[in-house]
N, CA, C and O atoms as CSV, one atom per row, in Angstrom:
chain,resi,resn,atom,element,x,y,z
A,1,UNK,N,N,22.616,-195.647,10.531
A,1,UNK,CA,C,24.029,-195.660,10.379
A,1,UNK,C,C,24.743,-195.142,11.592
A,1,UNK,O,O,24.422,-194.026,12.000
A,2,UNK,N,N,25.598,-195.767,12.163
A,2,UNK,CA,C,26.297,-195.272,13.431
A,2,UNK,C,C,27.364,-194.239,13.002
A,2,UNK,O,O,28.099,-194.443,12.036
A,3,UNK,N,N,27.419,-193.148,13.741
A,3,UNK,CA,C,28.516,-192.112,13.574
A,3,UNK,C,C,29.795,-192.435,14.339
A,3,UNK,O,O,30.801,-191.742,14.190
A,4,UNK,N,N,29.758,-193.502,15.168
A,4,UNK,CA,C,30.953,-193.886,15.958
A,4,UNK,C,C,31.994,-194.475,14.999
A,4,UNK,O,O,31.699,-195.072,13.963
A,5,UNK,N,N,33.264,-194.248,15.450
A,5,UNK,CA,C,34.378,-194.795,14.665
A,5,UNK,C,C,34.401,-194.371,13.205
A,5,UNK,O,O,34.870,-195.120,12.348
A,6,UNK,N,N,33.910,-193.201,12.922
A,6,UNK,CA,C,33.953,-192.720,11.492
A,6,UNK,C,C,34.998,-191.655,11.382
A,6,UNK,O,O,35.130,-190.833,12.289
A,7,UNK,N,N,35.730,-191.636,10.334
A,7,UNK,CA,C,36.726,-190.596,10.040
A,7,UNK,C,C,35.970,-189.365,9.669
A,7,UNK,O,O,34.884,-189.437,9.093
A,8,UNK,N,N,36.551,-188.200,10.004
A,8,UNK,CA,C,35.984,-186.964,9.610
A,8,UNK,C,C,36.927,-186.209,8.669
A,8,UNK,O,O,38.147,-186.331,8.784
A,9,UNK,N,N,36.397,-185.472,7.787
A,9,UNK,CA,C,37.237,-184.715,6.805
A,9,UNK,C,C,36.746,-183.285,6.610
A,9,UNK,O,O,35.571,-182.985,6.822
A,10,UNK,N,N,37.612,-182.452,6.223
A,10,UNK,CA,C,37.186,-181.020,5.924
A,10,UNK,C,C,36.614,-181.010,4.459
A,10,UNK,O,O,36.788,-181.941,3.673
A,11,UNK,N,N,35.921,-179.873,4.175
A,11,UNK,CA,C,35.404,-179.707,2.782
A,11,UNK,C,C,36.678,-179.778,1.818
A,11,UNK,O,O,36.632,-180.424,0.772
A,12,UNK,N,N,37.693,-179.154,2.182
A,12,UNK,CA,C,38.829,-179.125,1.174
A,12,UNK,C,C,39.387,-180.541,0.897
A,12,UNK,O,O,39.886,-180.812,-0.195
A,13,UNK,N,N,39.294,-181.456,1.921
A,13,UNK,CA,C,39.743,-182.831,1.749
A,13,UNK,C,C,38.855,-183.683,0.816
A,13,UNK,O,O,39.346,-184.566,0.113
A,14,UNK,N,N,37.552,-183.400,0.826
A,14,UNK,CA,C,36.663,-184.299,0.128
A,14,UNK,C,C,36.142,-183.718,-1.139
A,14,UNK,O,O,35.639,-184.465,-1.979
A,15,UNK,N,N,36.231,-182.411,-1.337
A,15,UNK,CA,C,35.677,-181.828,-2.573
A,15,UNK,C,C,36.801,-181.685,-3.615
A,15,UNK,O,O,37.953,-181.397,-3.291
A,16,UNK,N,N,36.408,-181.901,-4.879
A,16,UNK,CA,C,37.355,-181.681,-5.959
A,16,UNK,C,C,37.488,-180.148,-6.262
A,16,UNK,O,O,36.808,-179.307,-5.674
A,17,UNK,N,N,38.389,-179.857,-7.198
A,17,UNK,CA,C,38.721,-178.408,-7.444
A,17,UNK,C,C,37.518,-177.661,-7.979
A,17,UNK,O,O,37.505,-176.432,-7.917
A,18,UNK,N,N,36.522,-178.326,-8.492
A,18,UNK,CA,C,35.291,-177.617,-9.101
A,18,UNK,C,C,34.037,-177.857,-8.295
A,18,UNK,O,O,32.968,-177.444,-8.744
A,19,UNK,N,N,34.086,-178.493,-7.139
A,19,UNK,CA,C,32.878,-178.777,-6.332
A,19,UNK,C,C,32.462,-177.606,-5.486
A,19,UNK,O,O,33.290,-176.867,-4.955
A,20,UNK,N,N,31.168,-177.453,-5.371
A,20,UNK,CA,C,30.533,-176.535,-4.432
A,20,UNK,C,C,29.992,-177.332,-3.223
A,20,UNK,O,O,29.806,-178.546,-3.306
A,21,UNK,N,N,29.748,-176.636,-2.115
A,21,UNK,CA,C,29.224,-177.379,-0.980
A,21,UNK,C,C,28.275,-176.446,-0.265
A,21,UNK,O,O,28.518,-175.247,-0.130
A,22,UNK,N,N,27.157,-177.052,0.198
A,22,UNK,CA,C,26.194,-176.278,1.051
A,22,UNK,C,C,26.561,-176.583,2.512
A,22,UNK,O,O,26.837,-177.715,2.909
A,23,UNK,N,N,26.540,-175.485,3.277
A,23,UNK,CA,C,26.773,-175.671,4.716
A,23,UNK,C,C,25.407,-175.418,5.417
A,23,UNK,O,O,24.869,-174.311,5.394
A,24,UNK,N,N,24.909,-176.437,6.002
A,24,UNK,CA,C,23.576,-176.489,6.577
A,24,UNK,C,C,23.662,-176.681,8.094
A,24,UNK,O,O,24.341,-177.606,8.539
A,25,UNK,N,N,23.024,-175.875,8.878
A,25,UNK,CA,C,22.985,-175.986,10.343
A,25,UNK,C,C,22.283,-177.288,10.679
A,25,UNK,O,O,21.163,-177.580,10.260
A,26,UNK,N,N,23.089,-178.110,11.534
A,26,UNK,CA,C,22.651,-179.425,11.892
A,26,UNK,C,C,21.505,-179.395,12.811
A,26,UNK,O,O,20.794,-180.398,12.882
A,27,UNK,N,N,21.246,-178.359,13.522
A,27,UNK,CA,C,20.093,-178.253,14.452
A,27,UNK,C,C,18.872,-177.691,13.799
A,27,UNK,O,O,17.784,-178.220,14.023
A,28,UNK,N,N,18.971,-176.691,13.035
A,28,UNK,CA,C,17.774,-175.955,12.473
A,28,UNK,C,C,17.467,-176.272,11.036
A,28,UNK,O,O,16.342,-176.083,10.574
A,29,UNK,N,N,18.522,-176.784,10.286
A,29,UNK,CA,C,18.356,-177.063,8.885
A,29,UNK,C,C,18.484,-175.876,8.023
A,29,UNK,O,O,18.255,-175.953,6.816
A,30,UNK,N,N,18.860,-174.728,8.624
A,30,UNK,CA,C,18.949,-173.478,7.949
A,30,UNK,C,C,20.357,-173.499,7.133
A,30,UNK,O,O,21.379,-174.025,7.573
A,31,UNK,N,N,20.254,-172.867,5.918
A,31,UNK,CA,C,21.481,-172.701,5.136
A,31,UNK,C,C,22.391,-171.722,5.888
A,31,UNK,O,O,21.976,-170.621,6.251
A,32,UNK,N,N,23.684,-172.160,6.121
A,32,UNK,CA,C,24.627,-171.303,6.842
A,32,UNK,C,C,25.574,-170.689,5.863
A,32,UNK,O,O,26.084,-169.591,6.084
A,33,UNK,N,N,25.829,-171.416,4.730
A,33,UNK,CA,C,26.827,-170.867,3.898
A,33,UNK,C,C,26.932,-171.732,2.609
A,33,UNK,O,O,26.358,-172.818,2.527
A,34,UNK,N,N,27.681,-171.213,1.614
A,34,UNK,CA,C,27.974,-171.922,0.391
A,34,UNK,C,C,29.485,-171.959,0.191
A,34,UNK,O,O,30.120,-170.910,0.083
A,35,UNK,N,N,30.078,-173.182,0.140
A,35,UNK,CA,C,31.439,-173.308,-0.146
A,35,UNK,C,C,31.624,-173.150,-1.738
A,35,UNK,O,O,31.013,-173.869,-2.528
A,36,UNK,N,N,32.453,-172.222,-2.105
A,36,UNK,CA,C,32.739,-171.953,-3.532
A,36,UNK,C,C,34.201,-172.309,-3.852
A,36,UNK,O,O,35.131,-171.879,-3.169
A,37,UNK,N,N,34.362,-173.079,-4.874
A,37,UNK,CA,C,35.753,-173.503,-5.079
A,37,UNK,C,C,36.689,-172.328,-5.518
A,37,UNK,O,O,36.314,-171.393,-6.224
A,38,UNK,N,N,37.887,-172.478,-5.041
A,38,UNK,CA,C,38.928,-171.504,-5.338
A,38,UNK,C,C,38.998,-171.190,-6.788
A,38,UNK,O,O,39.065,-172.097,-7.617
A,39,UNK,N,N,38.984,-169.833,-7.148
A,39,UNK,CA,C,39.046,-169.425,-8.463
A,39,UNK,C,C,37.643,-169.152,-9.091
A,39,UNK,O,O,37.534,-168.509,-10.135
A,40,UNK,N,N,36.619,-169.643,-8.445
A,40,UNK,CA,C,35.245,-169.495,-8.933
A,40,UNK,C,C,34.531,-168.383,-8.188
A,40,UNK,O,O,33.333,-168.205,-8.406
A,41,UNK,N,N,35.165,-167.651,-7.355
A,41,UNK,CA,C,34.406,-166.614,-6.574
A,41,UNK,C,C,33.742,-165.582,-7.359
A,41,UNK,O,O,32.732,-165.060,-6.886
A,42,UNK,N,N,34.198,-165.207,-8.548
A,42,UNK,CA,C,33.615,-164.240,-9.400
A,42,UNK,C,C,32.605,-164.790,-10.429
A,42,UNK,O,O,31.942,-164.022,-11.127
A,43,UNK,N,N,32.498,-166.142,-10.513
A,43,UNK,CA,C,31.660,-166.829,-11.502
A,43,UNK,C,C,30.257,-166.918,-10.878
A,43,UNK,O,O,30.062,-166.867,-9.663
A,44,UNK,N,N,29.300,-167.054,-11.805
A,44,UNK,CA,C,27.947,-167.375,-11.318
A,44,UNK,C,C,27.861,-168.771,-10.752
A,44,UNK,O,O,28.504,-169.681,-11.275
A,45,UNK,N,N,27.078,-168.977,-9.685
A,45,UNK,CA,C,26.853,-170.258,-9.082
A,45,UNK,C,C,26.107,-171.080,-10.107
A,45,UNK,O,O,25.223,-170.528,-10.762
A,46,UNK,N,N,26.402,-172.405,-10.305
A,46,UNK,CA,C,25.767,-173.119,-11.336
A,46,UNK,C,C,24.211,-173.227,-10.988
A,46,UNK,O,O,23.815,-173.254,-9.822
A,47,UNK,N,N,23.350,-173.289,-12.112
A,47,UNK,CA,C,21.885,-173.211,-11.970
A,47,UNK,C,C,21.343,-174.267,-11.103
A,47,UNK,O,O,20.391,-173.974,-10.381
A,48,UNK,N,N,21.856,-175.535,-11.079
A,48,UNK,CA,C,21.353,-176.535,-10.253
A,48,UNK,C,C,21.465,-176.226,-8.803
A,48,UNK,O,O,20.555,-176.563,-8.045
A,49,UNK,N,N,22.622,-175.546,-8.325
A,49,UNK,CA,C,22.752,-175.219,-7.046
A,49,UNK,C,C,21.812,-173.945,-6.684
A,49,UNK,O,O,21.281,-173.841,-5.579
A,50,UNK,N,N,21.676,-173.109,-7.587
A,50,UNK,CA,C,20.813,-171.962,-7.378
A,50,UNK,C,C,19.352,-172.436,-7.212
A,50,UNK,O,O,18.607,-171.889,-6.399
A,51,UNK,N,N,18.945,-173.483,-8.012
A,51,UNK,CA,C,17.572,-173.998,-7.818
A,51,UNK,C,C,17.396,-174.628,-6.412
A,51,UNK,O,O,16.350,-174.434,-5.794
A,52,UNK,N,N,18.401,-175.380,-5.894
A,52,UNK,CA,C,18.179,-175.897,-4.589
A,52,UNK,C,C,18.229,-174.772,-3.564
A,52,UNK,O,O,17.436,-174.799,-2.623
A,53,UNK,N,N,19.086,-173.814,-3.683
A,53,UNK,CA,C,19.055,-172.694,-2.718
A,53,UNK,C,C,17.796,-171.902,-2.692
A,53,UNK,O,O,17.302,-171.493,-1.641
A,54,UNK,N,N,17.269,-171.687,-3.914
A,54,UNK,CA,C,16.028,-170.898,-4.062
A,54,UNK,C,C,14.847,-171.655,-3.551
A,54,UNK,O,O,14.042,-171.168,-2.758
A,55,UNK,N,N,14.771,-172.919,-4.057
A,55,UNK,CA,C,13.542,-173.790,-3.712
A,55,UNK,C,C,13.476,-174.163,-2.164
A,55,UNK,O,O,12.400,-174.204,-1.567
A,56,UNK,N,N,14.629,-174.416,-1.591
A,56,UNK,CA,C,14.615,-174.912,-0.154
A,56,UNK,C,C,14.918,-173.814,0.814
A,56,UNK,O,O,14.481,-173.907,1.961
A,57,UNK,N,N,15.627,-172.789,0.450
A,57,UNK,CA,C,16.084,-171.773,1.426
A,57,UNK,C,C,15.622,-170.404,1.042
A,57,UNK,O,O,15.782,-169.487,1.847
A,58,UNK,N,N,15.065,-170.188,-0.114
A,58,UNK,CA,C,14.569,-168.896,-0.435
A,58,UNK,C,C,15.619,-167.835,-0.718
A,58,UNK,O,O,15.401,-166.636,-0.544
A,59,UNK,N,N,16.853,-168.367,-1.196
A,59,UNK,CA,C,17.982,-167.521,-1.422
A,59,UNK,C,C,18.513,-167.813,-2.886
A,59,UNK,O,O,18.622,-168.961,-3.318
A,60,UNK,N,N,18.819,-166.729,-3.582
A,60,UNK,CA,C,19.484,-166.932,-4.848
A,60,UNK,C,C,20.963,-166.478,-4.674
A,60,UNK,O,O,21.235,-165.289,-4.508
A,61,UNK,N,N,21.860,-167.399,-4.715
A,61,UNK,CA,C,23.261,-167.075,-4.435
A,61,UNK,C,C,23.881,-166.216,-5.550
A,61,UNK,O,O,24.977,-165.685,-5.372
A,62,UNK,N,N,23.211,-166.075,-6.668
A,62,UNK,CA,C,23.794,-165.216,-7.785
A,62,UNK,C,C,23.314,-163.748,-7.599
A,62,UNK,O,O,23.816,-162.872,-8.303
A,63,UNK,N,N,22.373,-163.448,-6.688
A,63,UNK,CA,C,22.015,-162.105,-6.490
A,63,UNK,C,C,23.149,-161.327,-5.832
A,63,UNK,O,O,23.882,-161.893,-5.021
A,64,UNK,N,N,23.309,-160.088,-6.146
A,64,UNK,CA,C,24.395,-159.359,-5.678
A,64,UNK,C,C,24.041,-158.649,-4.272
A,64,UNK,O,O,24.191,-157.435,-4.131
A,65,UNK,N,N,23.591,-159.435,-3.300
A,65,UNK,CA,C,23.265,-158.943,-1.975
A,65,UNK,C,C,24.000,-159.729,-0.923
A,65,UNK,O,O,24.521,-160.805,-1.215
A,66,UNK,N,N,24.057,-159.245,0.247
A,66,UNK,CA,C,24.666,-159.872,1.310
A,66,UNK,C,C,23.603,-160.422,2.289
A,66,UNK,O,O,22.761,-159.658,2.762
A,67,UNK,N,N,23.630,-161.699,2.590
A,67,UNK,CA,C,22.666,-162.274,3.499
A,67,UNK,C,C,23.319,-162.466,4.844
A,67,UNK,O,O,24.498,-162.811,4.929
A,68,UNK,N,N,22.544,-162.241,5.912
A,68,UNK,CA,C,23.082,-162.359,7.281
A,68,UNK,C,C,22.261,-163.386,7.982
A,68,UNK,O,O,22.505,-163.677,9.153
């Protein structure tokens, strides 16, 4: 699939009010961040997202630690 002549959008433009998004480094494949919908900052991350983060990146986003 060609990337030429494709429109680009921000996370805010394409995600609905309850969507989460994984931010992955395009060169290394490392997890760079987790987009959390507004108003959900204090909620636990849904289990399906936790499973992906834990299984593929070794990180549990519900742990109360700061990753660098």
